[in-house]
N, C-alpha and C positions, 0 to 999 in steps of 0.2 A: 124233655128229650135231650140226651147227652149229645154234645157237639163233637164231631170227628175231627181229630187234629193230625198233622203230619207226624210220622213215626220217627223223625230224626230227633236224636237226643244230643244236646250240646255238650261241650266239654265240662261245664259246671253241673251237669246232670239235669238241667231244665229241658223240657220238651218244647219243640217248635209249636207255636200257637196258631200258625196259619192252617187253613183247611187244605186237605190234599186235593189233587186233581181227580176228576171223575174216573173211577176205575183204578185208581192208584193209591198207594199208601204214603206218598210223599208230595209235598208242595212243588211248585215249578222250580224254585231255586235248588232245593236239595235233590230233586229228581235229575236235573241237568248235571249237578255235581257228581251224583252216582254214575250217571251214564258216561261222563268224561273219564272217571277213574276206571270204570269197567273197560272202556275202549283202550285206555293206556295199558291196563294189565293184560289185555288180549294181545296187543302189539308186542309187549315184552315177552309173553309166553311163546309167540310165534317167531320171535327174533326178527320182527319187521320194524321199519322206521315209523316213528310216531309223528303224525301230522298235527302240529299244534294249531288250533283254530281259536283265535281270540274273539270275544264278543264285540258288538258294536260299542265303541267308547262314547256313549251319549251322556253319562252322568257319573258321579263318584262311585255308585254301586257297581257299575260295569267295569270301572277301572280297578276296583278292589278284586272283582272276580277275575279279571285278566291277570292281576298279580298272582292270585292263587294258581291259575293255570300254569304260569311260568315257573313258579316255585315247585309245584308238584312235578312237572316234567324235568326240572333240574335235579330235584332230589332223587328221582327214579333213574337218573342216568340217561335219559332220553332226549336231552337238550344240551347243546354245547355251552359251556360256561361263558364264553365270550358273547355268544348270541343272547344268552339269558341276561347278561349285564347290559347289553345295548337295549334290549326290550324293557328291562326295569327302569333304565334311565329315561327312555321315551315315555313310559307310563308315569314317571314322576313329573315330567314336564306337563303332560296332559292333565294330571291331577291338579297342579298349580293353576293351570288355565281355567279349569272348571270351578275351582274354589273362588276365583276372582270374578266369575260370571255373576250377572245380576239377577237372573230369574230366581224366585224363591223356591224353597223346598228342594234344592238341588241335592240329589242323593239321599233324601230323607223321606221316609214313608210315615205318614200320620193318618190312621184310619178316620180320624175325626174330620179332616179337611180334604183327604184324597178320595175323590168320588169316581176316579177313572175306573172303567171295567178291568178286571183282572182275568188272566187265563184260568180256565176251569178244566181243561183237558189237553192231552198231548198224544194224539193217536199215532203219530209217526215217530215216537221216541226210539223204538228198537231199530227202525230203519236208519234213522239219522246217526245213531252211534254204532251201527253195524253189530247189533247184539241179537242173539237168538230170542224168539218170542217165549214168554213164560219164564224168563230168568228171575231167580229169587234174589232180589236186590237187597234183602236183609243180610245176605252173606257177604263177607269181605271179598274184595276183588281178587286177592291173592288165593283165596280158596276156590273161587269159581274158575279162575284162570291161573293155575299154578305156573311158576316160572319153568321154562324149558330146562331140561337136564343139561349139565355141562357136557360138552363134547368129550368123548373119551380120549385119553392120551394115545397117540399113534405109536405103537411099539416099533422099535427099530427092526428093520428088515433083516432077517437072518441071512448069513452068508450062504450062497448057493454055489455048489461046485459045478464046474463046467461039465456038460453032458458029453460023454464020449461018442454018442450017436450023432451029434450035431456038429457039422464041420462048417464054421463060419466062412471059410475060403471058397468052398464049392456051393454053398447055399445060395438060393435065389434072393434078389434084393427084397422082394415082397415077404419071403420067409424070414429074413433077418429083421425086417421092420416089424413084423407081427410078434416075433419072439422078444425083441428088445424095445418094445413100444413104451414110451414114457407117458404118464398121466398128467393132467393139468389140475390146477387148484379147483376149477369149476367142476370137473368130473368127481373130485373127492367130495365137494360140497353136496352134489346131487346124490352121491352114494350114501352119505350120512343122513340125508333127508329120507331116502328110501328105507334105511335101517330104522329110523325113528317112526316110520309109518305115518308120517304127516303128509297125507296125500294132497291136501289143499295147499300147503306151503310149497310142496314139490311142484305142483302144477303151476303155481304162480311164478316160481323161480324159472321154470322152463319157458313160460310165456315171456318173461323179461329177457331171457337170453335170446329167444327167437326174435323179439323186437329189435334187440341190439344187433343181431346178425343181419336182419333185413335192412336196417339203417346203414350198416357197413357196406352191404352190396349196393345200395342206392348211391352212396358216396362214390364208390368205385365206378359205377356206371356213368355218373355225372362227370367224373374226371376223364373217362374214355371219350364221351361225347364232346367234351370241351376240347380235348386234344384233336379230335377230328375237325372241329370247327376251326382251330388254329391252323391246321395244315391246309384246309380249303381256303382260308383267308390269305395265307401266304402265297398259294398258287395264283389266286386271283390278283393279288398285288403285283406279282412278277409279270403276269400277262399284261396288266395295266402299264407297267414301266416299259415293257417291250413295245407296246402299241404307241406309247408316248414318244419313244426314241424314233420309231419308224415314221410317225407323223412329222416330227421335227426335221428329219432328213429329207422327207418328201417336200416339205415346205421350203427347205433350204435349196434343194435342187431346182424347184420351180422358180424361186426368186433370183438365184445367182447362177443357175445353170448346173450342168453336171459337175460333180466335185472331182478335181484332179488329185491324184495321190501325191503327197509331198514327201520330203525326206523324213519328216517326223513320223508320218504314217508308216513309212517303210521300216524305220527304226523300231517303231512300236510293235510291228508285226514280227520282227526278229526275236528269237529267244534270247534271254539275258546271258551275258558272257559269264563263263564259269572261271574258277581259279586256275584250272589247267590251261584254258585258252589264254588267259592273261600271261601265264608263265611262258607258253610257247611263243607268244607275241614278243615278249621281252627278250627271249633267247635269240629269236630271228633278228631283232633290232641290233643286238650286240654283235652278231656275226656280220651283219651288213656294215656296221661302223668299223669293225676290225679289218675288213677287207679294203 
């Protein structure tokens, strides 16, 4: 009875000798690799950010797979080169640590001595990689998810002559605002998504904008509430200071008797002298000395 093997063909033309998962045409390793590439192609086709998820770095095989993840995302333009450099540097250090570890068979699979059970099925593959069920994985990712068409160049707006029927001077403010309203970059983006008839991307973008708007309103409400708290705190502190002054004066009168007004208190009650008052006083003093 012929043994069924994984459908993956290596670069040198040799076929993968591992058995495929139940109900699949590929083994665990090559199925996960295809799923990751499909998810990457789908994000690129929808012009969405690609979320790079690295495997658990438990042996040299996982480190090598993580390097492939990083290099694929970098080559497709979905990962910043600086971030990719830091990730590769970190993976290099982990690889050195694993090579110096003492447990045997680190990152090496030998069927003669490796008796650990292996995965035989992956029922949640499509859901994990956000792929439609029944997808033909034998097709290249670029064929199943073709890149999105480049945005058409925006033609220059033609010169529009002023209408004789519209008088900007006598028109209402709302009429002028509606006639000369300027669009935003977000509105242009949504318009292009509608023209591309990408309903899913349009709805996702609208949800993102709605969440951002809700967060902005929440921040504004928090600032308003905080301002009210500051005003109330200031009012309470002023009342506390007034009560403290009144208590001190009452204690002072009780201990030393009623307070008599001194010359300093009377001078403090008088308004400060102005420049004209000083001038008049000097003039009067000169006249008095002259006589």
